N, C-alpha and C positions, 0 to 999 in steps of 0.2 A: 503493501499501499504505500502510497506518495502523497507528498502534497509540493507546491510549487511557489517555490522563494522567488520573491521581485529581487534584482539585483539592483541598485540606485546607480546612477552614470558615474560617478567617480569611483566605484569598484567593480566597473565591467570588464577593465582590464585584464582584473584575476581572475574573472570568469570567462575568457575568451571573447568578448564582446558579445556575450549574451545579456538578454536584460532579464531571464529566467531563468531559474534552473531546477529541474526536477530533484527530490531528493525522499529518503523515506520517512515516512512520520512517526509520531512519537509526542514529545514535550519539545518543548522550544529549546530547550540544553539539546536533547536527542539530532533536532533537526539541525543548529546551529554544527556542532560533530560532523554531522554527516553532509553538509556545506564545506567546510574545511576541507575535506577527506577530496571532494568534487571539483574546489578551485583553491588551490595551493596557497596559501599566506591569508586568505582573506579573514582569519582568526583574529589577527591580531590588530586587525582594522573596527572588528566589533565587539570582542573581549576581553577585558583587563587580562594582569598577570592569575588575579584570582579567578578570573571566571566567569563575574559578572560583565553585565552589558555596558559597554563603556558609557559615562554622563553624556556623552554628546552626539549619543545613536539609539533610536528607540526603534522599537518593534511592532510590529501590529499583525494580529491572528484576525484576519479575515474582518480588517478594517477596524479591530479593538485594541487598544494600547496594553501591552500584556502587563503592565505597571499597576492598571487598576483591574487584571485576572488575577492569575497565579505565578506572577514572574515566569523565569526561565522553567519553572514545573508545571505550567499552561499547557494542556493535553491538545497538539495538534492533529486533528484528523483527516482523514485519507480526503483528496481534493481543496485541503484550505489552503488559502491562498496568505504565505508569510510577507509581511511589506520590512525589510530593511531601510529606514531614514533616518540618515545622519545629519547633522549640520554639516550646510556647505561652506562658510565662511568660519575661520577661528583666527587665533592670535599669530604671530611669527616667532620664530627662535631668535639666536643671537648671531643672525646670518653673517657679520663679519668674522666672526669664531669657527662657524661653520666653514666658511669658503678658505680659512688661512689652513685648518684641518686637510680638504681637498687639494689644496696645491704643495703640503707636505706630504700626499699620499699616491696620489696620481701623479705618472709622469707625464711631462707637456712637451710637445715638439712644437717649434717655430712656426710661422707660415715659409719662411726660405728653406728651412730642414724639409718641409713636403715637398716644396718644390724640388729642390734637388733629388729625395725619393723618386720623384719622376719621374726629373731627366736620365736618373740610372736606370729607370725601368724594375724597380723595386716591386716586390709584388704586395701588396697592404690594399686593405679595403677602407674609402674613404666616405664615411656615413654625417649626413648634415642632419642633425635632430632639430633644428629650429623649424618654426609653424608653417604650415601650406601654405601661409598668404605670404611668408616670407621667402619661400623656397622660390614662388612664382617669380617674385620682385627680379630673381638673379641668383644664378647658382653659380659654382665650381663646376667645368664640365668633366665628367667622369665619376662623377660621386652618387652616391645612392641615399636617396632621401626615406628616413624615419621618425616622423615628428616624435618629441619627447615622451609624450604621453601616451605612443604605441609601442615603444622602444623593445619593452621587456617581450611583449605578444608576438611582436612581429621578426625581431634578431635574426630565431632559429631558423628561418626560412631564408633569410637575406644572407645569414654566415650561418651556415651546418656547419662549418670546420672552427671547434674552439681552439684552436692551434694558430687560425689565423694570424696576421697582424692587422690593426684597426687604429685608424685615426676616427677620433670623432671632432667636431666641429660645430659649430651654433655661429651666434652672429657678433657676440665679444670674447668667448670662450669660459662662461660661468655654467651655463646651461650644458656644454659639454664636460666640462669635470664632474657633474652627477651623473651624467648618462656613462661617462667611463669606469665610474666608481659602481654603479649597476651592472654592467656589464663584467666588471671583472668577478662582482658576487655572482654570478650568472656561470662562469668558470672561464671566460676568456681569459686566456693569460697574456697575452700581448696588445695590451691598450691605452693608448694615450690620447691626450686631448693637445688639438692645435690651440694656442694660443692665440690671443687676438680676434680668432674666429674670421668671418665670411668678411668683417668688414676691415681688418687689417689686410685681409686679400686684396679686396678693391682698393686702399689705400696705395700697396704697392702694386697697383698699376697690372696685375696680373688677370689672364682671360676669364669672364665670366659670360654664363649665357642666359639671356632674358626668352622666356617662351612667348610663342604667339599666343593669340587669343581674344585677352584683355587689353586695353590701354591702360597707364597709370592712376588716370580717374575710377575706371572702372573696380580695380583693385582697391582702391581705397575704400568705395562706395559699399561692396559687397563684401568686403573681406570678413566678414561673421558668417559667410555662407562657404567664402574659400577655404576657410580654417576648418570647416566638418568633411572630414576623409569624404564621407559619402555622396559632398557634392564636388567640394575643390573647384579648380577651374574651369573640368570640362563641364561641370554639371552647369555652372554659372553659363556660360556661352550655350548651353542648350536652352536656358530659361530665355536669355536674348536671343534666342532664336525664333522660340515660341509665338505661336500666334493662339489668342485667347477670346474667344466671343462672347461677352455678357451680354445676356439676356433680362435687361431691365437696367435703369440706374437709379432705381429706389432702394428699399429698406436691406435689401439684400446683394443687389449688386454693387450699393455703394462701398459699404466694407470688405467686399470682396475684389473689389476693382482696385482699394485701396494699398490692400497688402500688396495684390498680383503686381501693381506697378511699382511698390517697395521694393518687393524680390528680384525686379530687374524682368518680369516678361516682356521682351523686346516688342510686341506689339499686341494691342489691346483695342478689340472693336467694341462699341456698346449700341445695342438698337434699342430705342425706345420713342414712341413717340408723344409723348407727354411735355409737358412746360411744368418748372419748378411752382410750386404753391406753398404756403404757408406752412399748412398740414404738411406736409413732407420734411419738414424742418426737425419734428420731432425723433426721425430717425435715420433720415437720409444724410448720411453726413459728409456727402460729396460738397454737396449745394448750401449756399447761403442766402442770407436774409435779402442781401441786395439782389438778387440772380432773382426772384421770384417774376413769373413771366418768361424767362428765359429757356428756351431747348434744354431739357436735362441732357442730352447727351453733351451739349455743347460747355454747361457748369460742370459737369464730370469732368470732360477733357481737358478745361482748363486746370481743374486741382490738382487732376493724376499727372500733367502735365510740371506743374509747377512743384510736385512732388520730387518727380524724376523726370528730367528734361533729355534725357537721354533713349526714353521709349518713343513708340509711335501710339499715338491715340486715334483711333477711327470713327467719329460719330457717325451713327447712322441712325437720321430723326426720321423713323416711318416706324408705325405699325406692321409689325408678323403678320402675312397673309399667306394663303396657298399662291398666291401668284408670285408674290417675291422672294419666299423662303430659300428656291433653290439658288438664287444668285445670290440673296447674304449672305447663307453657310457655304457659298466657293469658297475652298483655299482655306479654312480655320482647321486647327491640329485639334482643339477642344472647345466645347461650349459647358457653359456656366448657367446654369439657370435660375433668376431670380424672378419671375414670371408669378403674379398673383390672380390669374384667369385659367381656366380649363380650357380653352379654346387655345391660347397662347402652349400650353403645358405639351396641350397633346400635339400641335404642330411642331415642337422642337421636337419631343419627342421622335413622330414620325420621320423628322428630319434629318437627325442623326442617326436611325437605323438605317434610314435609306444612302445615306453618305459613308457611313462609317465610322461617324463621330463621337469618343466617348463625352457623355455629359452628367456634368456635376447636377445634381438636383437638388434644391433646399427648399422650402416651403414654413411658414409661423402663420398660428392660430391664436391669437391673445397671449396668451403664458405660456403655449408649445411648440415644438418645430421641430423638424427632422430634416437630416440629409442622409443622400444615399452617391451611389455612381452609378449611372445605365452606361454600360459597354457589352454590347454585342460583337458575336456572340459567347464572348467568354461569361456574361451576366444576363440578367432579363432586364427588359426595358419598362418601360412605364406601363404599358398597355398588358402586360403579363399579371401587373398589379391590378390594374383598375381598366378593362378591357375597353369601356366605355365613359364619356363623362355622366354624370346624374340629371336628369331632366330639370330644368329650369324650375327653381323654386325651392327646391331640396337640397341646394345648398346654399350657405349664407351668404349674404353680400360682402363685399371685400370692406365695403365702406363701413356695412353697422357691425362688423364682427370686432373690429378693432386690434389692437398690436401695440404689445408691453417695447416701449422705443428701444430697449436695449434688446430685445429677443433676439430681432434681424443681427444687430451684430455679431452673436454668437454663433449663431445659422451662418451668417454669410463669411463667417471667417474659418469655422468648419469647412464649409465650400472651398475656400482660398488653399487652406492643407491639401485637400485633395486635390485638387489642380494642382499644386507642386508636385507632389505625390508621383500624380500620373507622368506630368512633364519627365521628372527624373528618374522616373522607373525606380521609385524607395517603397520600402512597406508595403504592407497588407491594406490596399484600397476598400473602400466600402462597396466594391462589385458584390452583390447579391448580400448585402447587410443593410438594413434599414436601422441608422442612429437616431433613437427619440431623444428631448429635451423637453424634462418638465421643469420649466424655472421655478415653480411654487414649491416643489417638494424637490427642489436641488440634485435632480437625478438624471442620467442618462441610463436609457433602456437600448438593446440590441435585438432586432427580430431580424431571422434569415428567411430571404424571398430567391424566390425559385425561378427560372425563366419557364412558361408553360410553355410546353411542346406546340400545342395547338395555336399559338400566339398568331392572329390576322398579319399581323408585321414583322413578327421575328424569327417566328418557326425558320427550322430548316429547310430550303426549298421551294418557301410559299415566294409566291410573284407579290411584290408592291402593290398594293390595293390603291396607292395613291394619294393626295394630301384631302384634309374634309378640312373646312372652316364651320367650325361648331358654331351655333348662336350663345353670343356672350352671357355669361353667368353672373358678370360682376358690376353691379350698378347700372350701368348703359354700354350700348353700340360702342360708345367711344372709349370705353374703359380701357387704360396702359397696358403696360405690359410689365409693371414695379410695382412691390409692396407698397 
C-alpha cells in the first residue's frame, strides 16, 4: 500500500526533478523514512539530528497539519497525500568566512591557465554553472552548460567518468567554488574552479559565443522565462513565433490577453464587435474610463502594445459569424475562447474542429467558472459535452446573470496558463478534463470528459456538417462575444 508525497520545488533536485513520489504508507515518520531511501539526502532537509521535523518545515496529511494531529505518529493511510511545505526564504550564514574556507580547500586555476590548457590540447571538461539567461548572453566556446541548481542531478550524464579533469566556471568565480566543492563530494577527484569566471575571460579579450534567437532587449524582458530549464531561449522563441486568437476582449479575454502579451506571445488577434461600456470596467481590465465608446479591440490593442511593444496585436472589430469565421480563423495556432453566448461558442468550436486548431475554453457565471481545452482528435470538443445549445429561455440572460468582477480574472489566467503550456508543449493540459472553480467555497473540482464517438462534428470519419448561426441567447441579437 502506498501514499503520495508532494515534493516542493526547492527539494525536487533530490527527487530527480519529480514533484511527487509514491512511497509505502504507515506513520508520517515511516513515510519520511521511505522517502529518504527513495530520495537520497532529503532526510537532512526535512528532519533534524533528533529525528524531529525541522522548525522551518511543515508536513500535511491530506491537507491537515500534522502538528494538529499526532505529529510524526500520525497514520498515513493508503492513497493519502503527504505535502512537505518548507519556508521559502531564510537567514544567511557568515558568507565571507564560508568563501575563505572554500578558497582554501578548492583548487583554482586562472583564465590564462585554462587558455593554455586548451592550446596544449589538454583533455578536460569545462562546465559553465551560470544560470540559463547568463549563458545565453554569451559563453565560452566548447564549454558545457549545467546551471548550478541542476548540477548534482545532471553531472553524471554529462561526465560519467569520475576521474575526468573538470574546470568549473561561473560569472565571477564564487558559484564555481561551491559547484566544485559539490563535485568533489560526489567523488570527482580532479575538479578546479576558474578564478575570475566568465567576466575575466571577457576582460582578457578571449573568444565568446553569442547564440542567435533573442536580442538583448528580449533577453532582459524574458529572463525569468529563460532561466526556467523547461522554457529557455528555445521556448521563448516559440512564444514569440506563436499566433493566438482571442475570442472576445471582455472579462476572460482581458486577463488572458494581458498575460499572453506579457509572456511574449508574438501575435495576438482579438475578435470582438462591441465597444467599451462603463459596465465593463468592473472586470474587463484592458479598458479604461476614458475609452468608453471606443471599439474594445482597439482599446485592448493599445493596452497590450503599451505593456509589450515587441508583439503584434491584430484587432478584428467584427461579430463572429458563419460567413466570416473561416477567414478570421485562418493562420492561427491556438484559439482562446472568452465568449459569453452559445452561438459564438458553437461557432468557435466548429471552426476549431474543422481547421484543427486547439481551443482553450473558459466560462463564468456569478461565483463559478470553468476551464478546459478542446483539442481533437486527442480529446473531446464542445459538442461532445453539449451536442446542441439549449432553446431560448432555458439559459439565463448574460446581462441578468451577473458575474463577480474578479472571477473572470481567475478563469482568464487559467486559460492563459493552458495556452502557454500548449505552445511550449509542457505539462499535462486540460484536454479531457474540465476544471471547475467555486469562488465562494474556494474550491477547485476536476471532471473527466470524454470524446463522443458519435459526435456530429469531431467523430472519426464524419464529414463536417457546416457552420450554423444559432439564434442568440444573450440579451439581444447584437450580443457581443465577450463576458
